[in-house]
C-alpha angles and dihedrals in degrees: 000000000000125000091250091055092049091048091049093049091048091050091049091048093051092044090053091046092051092047092049091048091052093043100047105024115024100035095055089044090054090048090051090050090051091054092047092049090050091051091049091050090053091050091049090051090051092050090050091051092050091046090054091049090051091051090053092048091049090051092050092047091052090055093047091052090050090052093051091046091052093048092050091046089055090050093246096132093154091060090044091054092047090049091050091047091051090047090051091051090049091052091048090054091048097051092098089055094052096061111009116197094241101013141095097297094057091047092052094048090053087063092067 
């Protein structure tokens, strides 16, 4: 065989090898990375949603504590106790919202 024929066969062989590597190795790997990135974005969104919920709950708790402090400072302990009792009942009703069985809270806790 001539040198040109050898060179052509070698070029065809390497071209086929590169194509097969891309087709069967790199392409599926890129697809897997795309799926993983998508899952991570979803988890990040969930964490951000839970973080926002916690900020809201912290804000509300601060105001409730201020209300109780003011009632006690005025000597109205009966109203303070009623307020705390109502707040406790409200929290008991909201427990299912804090960590839903299949919701955002469960997904976040799986991260850790």
